[in-house]
TISE-73738 format. One line per field, with one value per residue (C-alpha): residue number from 1; residue in three letters; x, y, z negated. Coordinates in steps of 0.2 Angstrom, whole numbers, plus 5000, padded with zeros to 4 digits. Each point is the difference from the previous one (the first is absolute). Layout:
// residues N
pos	[NUM, ...] $
code	[ALA, ...] $
c1	[X, ...] $
c2	[Y, ...] $
c3	[Z, ...] $
***
This chain:
// residues 125
pos	[1, 2, 3, 4, 5, 6, 7, 8, 9, 10, 11, 12, 13, 14, 15, 16, 17, 18, 19, 20, 21, 22, 23, 24, 25, 26, 27, 28, 29, 30, 31, 32, 33, 34, 35, 36, 37, 38, 39, 40, 41, 42, 43, 44, 45, 46, 47, 48, 49, 50, 51, 52, 53, 54, 55, 56, 57, 58, 59, 60, 61, 62, 63, 64, 65, 66, 67, 68, 69, 70, 71, 72, 73, 74, 75, 76, 77, 78, 79, 80, 81, 82, 83, 84, 85, 86, 87, 88, 89, 90, 91, 92, 93, 94, 95, 96, 97, 98, 99, 100, 101, 102, 103, 104, 105, 106, 107, 108, 109, 110, 111, 112, 113, 114, 115, 116, 117, 118, 119, 120, 121, 122, 123, 124, 125] $
code	[UNK, UNK, UNK, UNK, UNK, UNK, UNK, UNK, UNK, UNK, UNK, UNK, UNK, UNK, UNK, UNK, UNK, UNK, UNK, UNK, UNK, UNK, UNK, UNK, UNK, UNK, UNK, UNK, UNK, UNK, UNK, UNK, UNK, UNK, UNK, UNK, UNK, UNK, UNK, UNK, UNK, UNK, UNK, UNK, UNK, UNK, UNK, UNK, UNK, UNK, UNK, UNK, UNK, UNK, UNK, UNK, UNK, UNK, UNK, UNK, UNK, UNK, UNK, UNK, UNK, UNK, UNK, UNK, UNK, UNK, UNK, UNK, UNK, UNK, UNK, UNK, UNK, UNK, UNK, UNK, UNK, UNK, UNK, UNK, UNK, UNK, UNK, UNK, UNK, UNK, UNK, UNK, UNK, UNK, UNK, UNK, UNK, UNK, UNK, UNK, UNK, UNK, UNK, UNK, UNK, UNK, UNK, UNK, UNK, UNK, UNK, UNK, UNK, UNK, UNK, UNK, UNK, UNK, UNK, UNK, UNK, UNK, UNK, UNK, UNK] $
c1	[4955, 5009, 5003, 4999, 4995, 5014, 4999, 5005, 4989, 4983, 5003, 5017, 4999, 5016, 5004, 5019, 5010, 4985, 4989, 4984, 4995, 4982, 4991, 4981, 5002, 5019, 5013, 5019, 5008, 5018, 5013, 4991, 5014, 4991, 4983, 4992, 4990, 4993, 4994, 4992, 4991, 4994, 4990, 4990, 5000, 4999, 5017, 5002, 5019, 5009, 5017, 4998, 5012, 4988, 4992, 4987, 5006, 5018, 5012, 5011, 5017, 5012, 5018, 5015, 5007, 4983, 4993, 4983, 4997, 4982, 4995, 4984, 5006, 4987, 4986, 5007, 5001, 4982, 4994, 5010, 4992, 4982, 5001, 5011, 4987, 4998, 5019, 5010, 5018, 5000, 5012, 4998, 4993, 4985, 4989, 4983, 4988, 4982, 4996, 4992, 4993, 4986, 5011, 4991, 5005, 4987, 4994, 5011, 5016, 4996, 4998, 5016, 5010, 4993, 5006, 5017, 5002, 4995, 5013, 5013, 4996, 5002, 5016, 5008, 4994] $
c2	[5008, 4988, 4986, 4982, 4985, 4988, 4983, 4993, 5008, 5009, 5012, 5007, 5014, 5005, 5016, 5001, 4997, 5005, 4987, 5002, 4985, 5000, 4990, 5004, 5019, 5000, 5004, 5001, 5011, 4994, 5011, 5017, 5012, 5016, 4994, 5003, 4984, 5006, 5016, 4991, 4988, 5014, 5006, 4984, 4994, 5006, 4995, 5001, 5001, 4994, 5005, 4989, 4985, 4987, 4986, 4988, 5004, 4997, 5014, 5002, 5008, 5004, 4996, 5010, 4985, 4999, 4986, 5000, 4996, 4994, 5001, 4997, 5008, 5014, 4987, 4989, 5014, 5005, 4982, 5000, 5016, 4995, 4983, 5005, 4994, 4983, 4997, 4995, 4993, 4982, 4985, 4987, 4988, 5009, 4990, 4995, 5010, 5005, 5017, 5012, 4994, 4989, 4990, 5008, 5016, 5014, 5006, 5015, 4990, 4988, 5015, 5008, 4984, 4997, 5018, 4997, 4983, 5009, 5014, 4987, 4990, 5016, 5004, 4983, 4996] $
c3	[5132, 5011, 4988, 5006, 4989, 4996, 5008, 4983, 4988, 5004, 4985, 5007, 5013, 5010, 5010, 5004, 4984, 4989, 4992, 4990, 4989, 4995, 4986, 4996, 4995, 4997, 5013, 5001, 5013, 5004, 5009, 5000, 4994, 5006, 4994, 5017, 4999, 4983, 5008, 5015, 4988, 4989, 5016, 5000, 4982, 4982, 4993, 4981, 4999, 5015, 4993, 4985, 5000, 4995, 5011, 4992, 4983, 5004, 4997, 5016, 4997, 5015, 4995, 5006, 5009, 5010, 4991, 4992, 4981, 4995, 4982, 4990, 4984, 4999, 5003, 4987, 4988, 5004, 4996, 4983, 4996, 5005, 4991, 4985, 4987, 5009, 5003, 4986, 4998, 4996, 4998, 5014, 5001, 4991, 4989, 5006, 4989, 5003, 5006, 4987, 4984, 5007, 5012, 5015, 5010, 5001, 5017, 4999, 4996, 5015, 5011, 4994, 5001, 5018, 5005, 4993, 5009, 5016, 4998, 4996, 5015, 5011, 4991, 5003, 5018] $
***
């Protein structure tokens, strides 16, 4: 397809003023106004939705002034919806109290907490 690997990042491929940034199974196509790169890629790969403005869970919005706005609002709302039973509003600093009635967390509570922590780490990194 005529792309060259960038000297600065092995995940960045360049052809003229067009760039493709790849991470595992996610990609961002930059400067492809007529979607010709998307058509070329569809010949070789099964693309789920190349026109979707998301990359690695980030919402990418092109502004009128040419700048790009990155947001994780949808991902944050997904976390709040998924963990609505675990997340409660609380005054800070919160009091230290045992989990549950027995003072120990159940295996399902531990798993749910670990999933929440992992998602929050992804959200903030």
